C-alpha positions, 0 to 999 in steps of 0.5 A, spaced: 499 500 501 502 507 499 504 510 505 507 518 504 511 521 509 511 527 510 516 531 515 517 539 517 513 544 519 511 548 525 510 555 528 514 560 523 514 568 525 511 572 519 518 573 513 519 567 515 520 560 511 519 553 513 521 547 508 516 541 508 518 534 505 514 528 503 516 521 501 511 516 497 512 509 498 511 503 494 509 507 487 510 503 481 508 507 476 515 511 473 509 516 471 506 521 477 505 528 480 507 530 486 505 535 490 501 539 497 494 542 499 493 545 504 486 546 507 486 552 513 479 551 518 472 553 516 475 552 508 475 549 502 482 545 500 487 548 495 492 546 490 498 550 493 503 547 487 504 541 484 510 538 479 511 532 475 516 527 474 518 531 468 519 538 471 513 540 470 511 545 477 505 549 478 503 554 484 496 557 486 497 565 485 497 566 492 504 563 493 507 564 486 515 568 488 515 564 494 514 557 494 517 553 492 516 545 490 522 540 487 522 532 486 528 527 486 525 523 482 530 517 485 527 517 491 520 519 490 520 525 494 517 532 494 519 538 498 515 545 498 520 551 500 515 556 502 519 562 504 516 570 506 511 566 510 505 570 510 499 569 516 494 567 510 499 561 510 497 558 516 493 552 514 494 543 515 499 542 509 497 535 506 502 532 500 498 529 495 500 524 490 497 522 482 498 516 478 495 517 472 488 520 472 483 516 476 488 514 482 490 518 487 493 518 495 494 523 501 498 523 507 497 525 513 497 532 513 503 536 517 501 543 521 504 551 519 503 555 523 504 563 522 504 566 528 508 573 530 
């Protein structure tokens, strides 16, 4: 069974940085997309950033220029470097892997809190 193991997250002051990492275990396919979603209380889960095995990335407008997603295909790991964090970035962040058009896996989530 596919397992996503997340690390990183925590409490940071506005303007600070955090790095999230996610390792995908038992992904057999060589073609997939890895990414991060977030969900704040009372809000729907939204895409933050995702990247394909070919290195094509997509970002939410709210994080462009501040967040950078990267993938290590040999390790099946995806990182999200978050800079210039704002209080509105506070949310639970979930790792996501999409294989093909119909299969998606989710991590347990890691909390990111931006507050002074």
